[in-house]
C-alpha positions as semicolon CSV with decimal commas, in nm:
position;residue;x (nm);y (nm);z (nm)
1;M;-0,756;3,583;0,848
2;N;-0,978;3,338;1,037
3;N;-1,051;2,985;0,924
4;R;-1,397;3,077;0,804
5;F;-1,259;3,337;0,562
6;Y;-0,991;3,094;0,445
7;N;-1,260;2,834;0,375
8;L;-1,461;3,090;0,177
9;V;-1,157;3,174;-0,037
10;N;-1,091;2,803;-0,078
11;E;-1,446;2,739;-0,201
12;F;-1,438;3,044;-0,428
13;M;-1,118;2,923;-0,594
14;R;-1,262;2,574;-0,634
15;R;-1,563;2,706;-0,820
16;V;-1,412;2,994;-1,016
17;I;-1,108;2,802;-1,139
18;G;-1,355;2,550;-1,272
19;I;-1,279;2,254;-1,050
20;S;-1,626;2,132;-0,962
21;K;-1,542;1,765;-1,003
22;R;-1,565;1,524;-0,715
23;P;-1,234;1,478;-0,531
24;A;-0,984;1,260;-0,712
25;H;-0,918;0,917;-0,571
26;G;-0,590;0,734;-0,582
27;F;-0,658;0,364;-0,607
28;P;-0,457;0,060;-0,715
29;Q;-0,654;-0,025;-1,027
30;R;-0,584;-0,341;-1,223
31;F;-0,212;-0,349;-1,287
32;L;-0,124;-0,307;-1,654
33;S;0,210;-0,376;-1,814
34;H;0,174;-0,087;-2,061
35;Y;0,037;0,267;-2,034
36;N;0,012;0,545;-2,287
37;F;0,162;0,780;-2,030
38;V;0,376;0,705;-1,727
39;V;0,413;0,997;-1,487
40;A;0,703;0,943;-1,248
41;G;0,611;1,137;-0,937
42;G;0,284;1,253;-0,784
43;G;0,387;1,596;-0,658
44;S;0,271;1,925;-0,802
45;G;0,413;1,868;-1,151
46;G;0,313;1,504;-1,173
47;C;-0,047;1,568;-1,069
48;A;-0,082;1,872;-1,296
49;V;0,037;1,685;-1,605
50;A;-0,151;1,362;-1,525
51;S;-0,475;1,558;-1,482
52;N;-0,447;1,682;-1,840
53;L;-0,322;1,360;-1,996
54;A;-0,601;1,146;-1,850
55;K;-0,829;1,252;-2,137
56;H;-0,582;1,123;-2,396
57;G;-0,523;0,764;-2,286
58;S;-0,416;0,539;-1,999
59;V;-0,206;0,713;-1,735
60;A;-0,003;0,559;-1,452
61;V;0,115;0,790;-1,173
62;V;0,398;0,629;-0,978
63;D;0,447;0,773;-0,629
64;P;0,488;0,606;-0,287
65;A;0,368;0,894;-0,066
66;D;0,059;0,883;0,155
67;S;0,055;1,263;0,195
68;H;0,083;1,554;-0,046
69;Y;0,210;1,890;0,083
70;Y;0,180;2,248;-0,031
71;Q;0,542;2,318;0,053
72;P;0,545;2,699;0,003
73;M;0,334;2,722;0,320
74;W;0,613;2,588;0,540
75;T;0,777;2,931;0,575
76;L;0,454;3,056;0,734
77;V;0,442;2,744;0,952
78;G;0,791;2,824;1,081
79;A;0,668;3,172;1,175
80;G;0,361;3,046;1,359
81;I;0,119;3,186;1,100
82;K;0,002;2,853;0,952
83;T;0,018;2,491;1,065
84;T;0,176;2,189;0,896
85;E;-0,164;2,021;0,884
86;Q;-0,299;2,312;0,675
87;S;-0,030;2,233;0,418
88;R;-0,122;1,863;0,393
89;R;-0,374;1,661;0,195
90;R;-0,402;1,286;0,160
91;Q;-0,233;1,180;-0,160
92;K;-0,538;0,985;-0,272
93;Q;-0,729;1,315;-0,277
94;C;-0,470;1,463;-0,514
95;I;-0,414;1,180;-0,764
96;P;-0,622;1,274;-1,070
97;N;-0,939;1,092;-1,165
98;G;-0,906;0,860;-1,460
99;T;-0,549;0,761;-1,377
100;T;-0,394;0,457;-1,211
101;W;-0,197;0,530;-0,896
102;L;0,085;0,283;-0,842
103;Q;0,180;0,359;-0,483
104;T;0,541;0,259;-0,503
105;S;0,877;0,405;-0,595
106;I;1,072;0,376;-0,919
107;E;1,382;0,162;-0,918
108;G;1,515;0,250;-1,262
109;F;1,459;0,395;-1,608
110;D;1,533;0,227;-1,940
111;P;1,444;0,483;-2,208
112;E;1,587;0,264;-2,482
113;E;1,319;0,006;-2,402
114;N;1,056;0,266;-2,302
115;S;1,026;0,100;-1,962
116;V;1,032;0,180;-1,591
117;S;1,114;-0,074;-1,321
118;L;0,924;-0,058;-0,993
119;H;0,995;-0,122;-0,627
120;G;0,799;-0,224;-0,318
121;A;0,478;-0,418;-0,383
122;Y;0,558;-0,414;-0,755
123;K;0,921;-0,521;-0,717
124;D;1,064;-0,699;-1,021
125;K;0,780;-0,563;-1,234
126;K;0,827;-0,328;-1,527
127;I;0,583;-0,105;-1,704
128;T;0,627;0,028;-2,054
129;Y;0,502;0,353;-2,199
130;D;0,446;0,554;-2,511
131;Y;0,541;0,875;-2,330
132;L;0,727;0,931;-2,002
133;I;0,702;1,242;-1,787
134;V;0,957;1,265;-1,504
135;A;0,834;1,473;-1,211
136;L;1,030;1,329;-0,921
137;G;1,155;1,648;-0,761
138;L;1,491;1,658;-0,586
139;E;1,660;1,544;-0,268
140;I;1,715;1,753;0,046
141;R;2,071;1,686;0,164
142;F;2,111;1,792;0,525
143;D;2,394;1,537;0,540
144;K;2,612;1,760;0,322
145;V;2,670;1,985;0,624
146;N;2,889;1,811;0,882
147;G;2,701;1,741;1,205
148;L;2,370;1,879;1,083
149;T;2,164;1,559;1,066
150;E;2,267;1,472;1,423
151;T;2,139;1,799;1,567
152;L;1,854;1,903;1,337
153;G;1,535;1,937;1,538
154;K;1,711;2,008;1,867
155;N;1,965;2,247;2,022
156;G;1,800;2,538;1,842
157;V;1,892;2,398;1,498
158;C;1,593;2,409;1,265
159;S;1,483;2,423;0,902
160;N;1,157;2,494;0,722
161;Y;1,253;2,235;0,461
162;G;1,097;1,889;0,495
163;A;0,754;1,781;0,617
164;G;0,712;1,859;0,987
165;N;1,047;2,036;1,030
166;A;0,893;2,383;1,034
167;D;0,707;2,302;1,357
168;Y;1,038;2,302;1,542
169;T;1,134;2,634;1,380
170;W;0,832;2,794;1,543
171;E;0,900;2,614;1,871
172;V;1,249;2,765;1,881
173;L;1,149;3,110;1,755
174;S;0,855;3,148;1,991
175;A;1,085;3,077;2,289
176;V;1,358;3,327;2,192
177;K;1,414;3,604;2,446
178;G;1,751;3,714;2,316
179;G;2,074;3,596;2,156
180;D;2,217;3,528;1,812
181;L;1,992;3,402;1,532
182;L;2,160;3,276;1,214
183;F;1,993;3,200;0,880
184;T;2,177;3,023;0,597
185;F;2,165;2,977;0,219
186;P;2,375;2,690;0,075
187;N;2,638;2,670;-0,195
188;G;2,455;2,493;-0,476
189;P;2,099;2,411;-0,587
190;I;1,812;2,478;-0,350
191;K;1,433;2,467;-0,355
192;C;1,277;2,815;-0,342
193;A;1,582;3,037;-0,319
194;G;1,398;3,304;-0,120
195;A;1,284;3,078;0,164
196;P;1,607;3,093;0,372
197;Q;1,577;3,469;0,413
198;K;1,196;3,492;0,433
199;I;1,205;3,332;0,776
200;M;1,459;3,591;0,892
201;Y;1,220;3,877;0,817
202;L;0,930;3,691;0,977
203;A;1,146;3,620;1,281
204;D;1,233;3,990;1,302
205;A;0,862;4,079;1,294
206;H;0,776;3,824;1,564
207;L;1,059;3,936;1,792
208;R;0,951;4,300;1,762
209;K;0,594;4,207;1,846
210;A;0,720;4,006;2,144
211;G;0,923;4,306;2,261
212;V;1,259;4,126;2,258
213;R;1,408;4,232;1,924
214;R;1,660;4,466;2,087
215;N;1,806;4,165;2,267
216;C;1,865;3,972;1,946
217;S;2,115;3,973;1,661
218;L;1,992;3,839;1,325
219;T;2,239;3,750;1,048
220;Y;2,185;3,602;0,703
221;H;2,474;3,394;0,570
222;T;2,445;3,330;0,197
223;A;2,684;3,147;-0,033
224;L;2,577;3,382;-0,312
225;P;2,768;3,704;-0,389
226;A;2,448;3,901;-0,321
227;I;2,141;3,873;-0,099
228;F;1,932;3,761;-0,399
229;G;2,016;3,648;-0,749
230;V;1,809;3,907;-0,941
231;P;1,954;4,260;-0,904
232;K;1,618;4,443;-0,901
233;Y;1,501;4,253;-0,594
234;A;1,846;4,225;-0,437
235;S;1,862;4,604;-0,410
236;V;1,531;4,625;-0,225
237;L;1,609;4,331;0,003
238;S;1,951;4,469;0,096
239;S;1,785;4,796;0,194
240;L;1,519;4,615;0,396
241;A;1,778;4,407;0,581
242;R;1,970;4,722;0,677
243;K;1,650;4,894;0,788
244;K;1,555;4,601;1,007
245;G;1,905;4,574;1,153
246;C;1,971;4,231;1,002
247;G;2,329;4,152;0,906
248;V;2,410;3,999;0,568
249;E;2,725;3,794;0,505
250;T;2,775;3,705;0,138
251;K;2,989;3,421;-0,002
252;S;2,951;3,259;0,339
253;N;2,869;2,888;0,327
254;L;2,768;2,674;0,625
255;V;2,995;2,366;0,640
256;E;2,963;2,233;0,995
257;V;2,733;2,248;1,297
258;D;2,800;2,150;1,658
259;G;2,457;2,155;1,817
260;E;2,565;2,089;2,174
261;K;2,819;2,371;2,166
262;K;2,580;2,581;1,957
263;E;2,852;2,664;1,709
264;A;2,830;2,696;1,330
265;V;3,132;2,693;1,101
266;F;3,125;2,893;0,778
267;E;3,361;2,895;0,483
268;N;3,428;3,221;0,303
269;L;3,400;3,112;-0,060
270;E;3,617;3,400;-0,176
271;T;3,912;3,359;0,061
272;G;3,874;2,995;0,165
273;E;3,897;3,096;0,530
274;Y;3,678;2,941;0,802
275;S;3,505;3,120;1,089
276;T;3,301;2,992;1,383
277;H;2,986;3,165;1,504
278;T;2,784;3,088;1,815
279;F;2,406;3,081;1,791
280;D;2,090;3,052;1,996
281;M;1,885;2,971;1,686
282;L;2,019;2,838;1,356
283;H;1,782;2,810;1,059
284;V;1,939;2,609;0,777
285;G;1,860;2,637;0,409
286;P;1,988;2,290;0,311
287;P;2,186;2,186;0,004
288;C;1,980;1,998;-0,254
289;A;2,073;1,743;-0,519
290;P;1,921;1,529;-0,795
291;L;1,762;1,201;-0,685
292;P;1,991;0,903;-0,755
293;V;1,716;0,717;-0,943
294;Y;1,735;0,958;-1,237
295;A;2,081;1,105;-1,171
296;T;2,239;0,766;-1,244
297;S;2,011;0,687;-1,539
298;P;2,053;0,756;-1,912
299;L;1,811;1,048;-1,866
300;A;2,060;1,260;-1,670
301;D;2,293;1,536;-1,781
302;S;2,645;1,575;-1,641
303;A;2,510;1,740;-1,326
304;G;2,252;1,468;-1,264
305;W;1,936;1,653;-1,364
306;V;1,696;1,519;-1,628
307;D;1,843;1,659;-1,950
308;V;1,574;1,857;-2,132
309;N;1,552;2,139;-2,382
310;K;1,499;2,444;-2,160
311;H;1,218;2,576;-2,380
312;T;1,025;2,265;-2,492
313;L;1,094;2,051;-2,180
314;Q;1,150;1,756;-2,415
315;H;1,446;1,530;-2,341
316;N;1,750;1,615;-2,552
317;K;1,798;1,250;-2,658
318;Y;1,469;1,065;-2,608
319;E;1,188;1,249;-2,786
320;N;0,906;1,072;-2,599
321;V;1,045;1,178;-2,259
322;F;0,969;1,508;-2,086
323;A;1,049;1,641;-1,739
324;I;0,882;1,900;-1,519
325;G;0,968;2,078;-1,197
326;D;1,267;2,047;-0,967
327;C;1,414;1,742;-1,142
328;N;1,472;1,896;-1,484
329;S;1,780;2,079;-1,607
330;C;1,611;2,413;-1,680
331;P;1,841;2,689;-1,546
332;T;1,588;2,873;-1,330
333;G;1,445;2,866;-0,978
334;K;1,294;2,546;-0,839
335;T;0,948;2,657;-0,727
336;A;0,579;2,569;-0,757
337;A;0,537;2,873;-0,982
338;K;0,786;2,720;-1,224
339;V;0,582;2,399;-1,227
340;A;0,264;2,590;-1,311
341;A;0,424;2,764;-1,609
342;E;0,595;2,447;-1,729
343;S;0,280;2,236;-1,707
344;G;0,102;2,422;-1,984
345;V;0,406;2,413;-2,212
346;L;0,465;2,043;-2,151
347;Y;0,101;1,952;-2,214
348;E;0,094;2,152;-2,537
349;N;0,412;1,992;-2,663
350;I;0,304;1,636;-2,584
351;Q;-0,013;1,696;-2,783
352;K;0,194;1,824;-3,073
353;L;0,425;1,525;-3,055
354;M;0,130;1,285;-3,052
355;K;0,003;1,446;-3,372
356;G;0,344;1,437;-3,535
357;E;0,363;1,816;-3,541
358;K;0,646;2,051;-3,452
359;L;0,665;2,139;-3,085
360;S;0,548;2,496;-3,038
361;G;0,519;2,543;-2,661
362;S;0,808;2,749;-2,529
363;Y;0,892;2,790;-2,160
364;N;1,057;3,126;-2,085
365;G;1,204;3,025;-1,750
366;Y;0,924;3,189;-1,552
367;T;0,940;3,142;-1,179
368;S;0,817;3,335;-0,881
369;C;0,951;3,394;-0,533
370;P;0,702;3,558;-0,295
371;L;0,935;3,708;-0,034
372;T;0,758;3,772;0,293
373;V;0,937;4,064;0,460
374;G;0,737;4,107;0,780
375;D;0,472;4,364;0,871
376;N;0,221;4,163;0,661
377;K;0,400;4,272;0,345
378;L;0,566;4,088;0,061
379;V;0,803;4,145;-0,231
380;L;0,665;3,944;-0,523
381;A;0,967;3,856;-0,734
382;E;0,879;3,717;-1,078
383;F;1,149;3,651;-1,332
384;G;1,265;3,421;-1,611
385;Y;1,579;3,310;-1,788
386;D;1,882;3,537;-1,750
387;G;1,702;3,737;-1,480
388;A;1,437;3,879;-1,716
389;I;1,169;4,055;-1,509
390;L;0,828;3,895;-1,571
391;E;0,603;4,072;-1,324
392;T;0,229;4,010;-1,352
393;F;0,088;4,332;-1,211
394;P;0,121;4,680;-1,365
395;F;0,302;4,814;-1,057
396;N;0,651;4,766;-0,917
397;Q;0,638;4,433;-0,735
398;A;0,973;4,498;-0,570
399;N;0,790;4,733;-0,334
400;P;0,671;4,542;-0,024
401;M;0,290;4,537;-0,028
402;W;0,001;4,406;0,179
403;L;-0,188;4,298;-0,134
404;T;0,082;4,057;-0,247
405;Y;0,115;3,922;0,108
406;F;-0,260;3,854;0,108
407;L;-0,222;3,664;-0,221
408;K;0,060;3,454;-0,075
409;K;-0,121;3,376;0,250
410;E;-0,483;3,333;0,144
411;V;-0,512;3,294;-0,233
412;M;-0,214;3,086;-0,345
413;P;-0,290;2,779;-0,128
414;P;-0,641;2,717;-0,271
415;L;-0,510;2,807;-0,616
416;Y;-0,258;2,526;-0,572
417;W;-0,508;2,266;-0,450
418;H;-0,790;2,350;-0,691
419;G;-0,594;2,484;-0,986
420;L;-0,232;2,380;-1,025
421;I;-0,248;2,011;-0,934
422;K;-0,576;1,979;-1,126
423;G;-0,403;2,099;-1,441
424;T;-0,605;2,418;-1,486
425;W;-0,366;2,679;-1,340
426;R;-0,069;2,722;-1,571
427;G;0,077;3,037;-1,428
428;P;-0,017;3,404;-1,467
429;G;0,114;3,444;-1,824
430;V;-0,226;3,537;-1,968
431;F;-0,293;3,791;-1,692
432;R;0,056;3,936;-1,737
433;K;-0,009;4,004;-2,104
434;L;-0,342;4,171;-2,024
435;A;-0,197;4,383;-1,744
436;H;0,093;4,499;-1,961
437;L;-0,105;4,520;-2,285
438;G;0,090;4,232;-2,436
439;T;0,432;4,392;-2,392
440;V;0,567;4,130;-2,143
């Protein structure tokens, strides 16, 4: 699709979703010591919730970033289909109107005192709140793989995770004429569990188009016991990998990289044995972890995530604290789709709490993983807690389709910018019920 068509879709989404307001402006308004709502984090979840809460009282959004990224686009950036700049907006354009943007980081939480301590320009200052929403995301931990940080971004070692990193993925991929290409999935939490293998299928498609696929070996190393965690989609993806001639090594976890030698060491999680593989391109799906600021606070569970009820998103100890997105303890995928579904539930439950009523919003674990599989097609995986299938459309979304690829490439980005972070897109739940006559 050309830029003109993309801009038309963008404008259509802006108007149809109902976002006809002027762009939001982040600005350091008069500093207050108390806010009705403190939103820790100005990413997708923080902006979505703050947009809705602004009509109910004073809101402080605490986030140090200058830029805001639509991260699901980075897989397409790594394949040369989109650019990093297309995934970026200035943060001040994303901070909701009617809120105060404190452009700094959080140094600590004290939920017993209903306070947050700040860093940077606001160092040694504290703000108090009536309600706290934690939306700080997680931490990408390239350092958990020996030698990775030293060689990432050179020697053919790349990753689509992290702002700007995907540019090097495309630089490496576009120069490949032959050799061994490895793609990895870590042992532990990760953002967007499908992303590490999406780039493999897109690489396969590019190499075929370039006429060099027969010179290349592509292998997916995953620490999981299967290619994907939900059996319905795992079956289709396993078949696709075989059809495309891509190898799949399960229970295989990347533990060390030597960029200069172009060697990667993997541990077999079943046998404990180690094996070394040479590569010409190595795409790493990095380990992820909770951010220390909340992991070491009273808000955290034993694993370090913000400890919430998986249905209400309310903290299990502090009733005026909620958490949304990657930072919370909900046992489901960490994706933007999860944030959209959670945002509506969280907003509903905060309103109930403010009125002294029983919390009624219930999050079903919905998340989505749009798996690009090459040939301009996509498997649209949608599921909830315990692997429950929660597909939106009345057809089998495990079948690779052009329509769902079009949605991923052209519709979802403007839906994010003009719907999700503005608080008006809360996932496809309503459409799912209509499409399935209320049975899902």
